[in-house]
C-alpha positions as CSV (number, residue, x, y, z in Angstrom):
1,M,148.5,-14.0,251.3
2,N,149.5,-12.0,248.2
3,L,149.4,-14.1,245.1
4,T,150.4,-11.4,242.6
5,R,153.9,-12.7,242.0
6,L,152.8,-16.3,241.9
7,I,149.9,-15.9,239.5
8,P,150.1,-13.0,237.0
9,R,147.1,-11.0,235.9
10,N,144.5,-13.0,233.9
11,E,146.3,-16.3,234.4
12,L,144.0,-17.5,237.1
13,R,141.0,-16.8,234.9
14,K,142.6,-18.9,232.1
15,L,143.5,-21.8,234.5
16,A,140.1,-21.8,236.1
17,R,138.5,-21.9,232.6
18,E,140.8,-24.9,231.6
19,A,139.6,-26.7,234.8
20,L,136.0,-26.0,233.9
21,E,136.4,-27.2,230.3
22,A,138.1,-30.4,231.5
23,H,135.0,-31.2,233.7
24,P,131.9,-30.5,231.7
25,D,129.7,-31.9,234.5
26,G,130.9,-29.3,236.9
27,I,133.7,-28.9,239.3
28,D,133.9,-27.4,242.8
29,T,136.0,-24.5,244.0
30,R,138.5,-26.7,245.9
31,A,139.2,-28.9,242.9
32,I,139.7,-25.8,240.7
33,A,142.2,-24.5,243.3
34,M,144.0,-27.8,243.3
35,F,144.1,-27.8,239.5
36,V,145.7,-24.3,239.6
37,I,148.2,-25.4,242.2
38,E,149.2,-28.5,240.3
39,R,149.5,-26.6,237.0
40,K,151.7,-23.9,238.5
41,G,153.9,-26.5,240.3
42,L,153.2,-25.1,243.8
43,D,153.1,-26.9,247.1
44,A,149.8,-28.7,247.3
45,S,150.3,-29.6,251.0
46,D,150.3,-25.9,252.0
47,R,146.7,-25.3,253.4
48,H,147.1,-21.5,253.5
49,L,148.1,-21.4,249.9
50,R,145.1,-23.7,248.9
51,K,142.7,-21.5,250.8
52,A,144.2,-18.3,249.3
53,I,143.9,-19.6,245.8
54,A,140.4,-21.0,246.4
55,Y,139.4,-17.5,247.5
56,K,140.8,-15.9,244.4
57,V,139.2,-18.6,242.2
58,V,135.8,-17.7,243.7
59,Q,136.4,-14.0,242.9
60,V,137.3,-14.8,239.3
61,L,134.4,-17.1,238.8
62,R,131.9,-14.7,240.3
63,R,133.1,-12.1,237.9
64,Q,132.7,-14.6,235.0
65,E,129.3,-15.4,236.4
66,T,128.2,-11.8,236.0
67,W,129.4,-11.9,232.4
68,G,127.3,-15.1,231.8
69,E,130.3,-17.4,231.1
70,V,129.9,-19.7,234.1
71,S,127.2,-20.6,236.5
72,R,126.8,-22.1,240.0
73,T,125.3,-25.6,239.8
74,G,125.1,-26.4,243.5
75,N,127.3,-27.3,246.5
76,R,129.5,-30.2,247.4
77,Q,130.6,-30.5,251.0
78,G,130.5,-26.7,251.5
79,A,132.2,-25.8,248.2
80,V,130.4,-24.2,245.3
81,M,130.1,-26.3,242.1
82,W,130.7,-24.4,238.9
83,A,130.0,-25.2,235.2
84,T,130.6,-23.4,231.9
85,Q,127.7,-21.8,230.0
86,G,129.0,-23.1,226.7
87,L,130.4,-19.8,225.5
88,D,133.7,-19.8,223.7
89,Y,135.6,-17.0,225.5
90,A,138.3,-16.8,222.8
91,A,135.8,-16.3,220.1
92,N,133.9,-13.6,222.0
93,S,136.9,-11.8,223.5
94,S,137.2,-9.4,220.6
95,T,133.7,-8.0,221.4
96,L,134.6,-7.3,225.0
97,D,136.0,-3.8,225.5
98,F,136.8,-2.8,229.1
99,R,138.5,0.5,228.4
100,G,135.2,2.2,229.1
């Protein structure tokens, strides 16, 4: 499922970050996907949409994990638990330059 028109570039990263900051103890991938679906006003009963968004959430969070912004804290019923590393992304964004 192509989510490009539903979720513009970088919006999923911001929404996932909001979900993580709202749950300092950690939150699993499925809950983050539901957070995104509810925030965007999409159909939460569509299981294909939930799965597609959860897949994209994992991609985004793995990228943030390599940057040191989030970490995996375990598993809950087969879903990865994620937590923030305490970095303020907005404060550090000016130091990140990806134009390479």
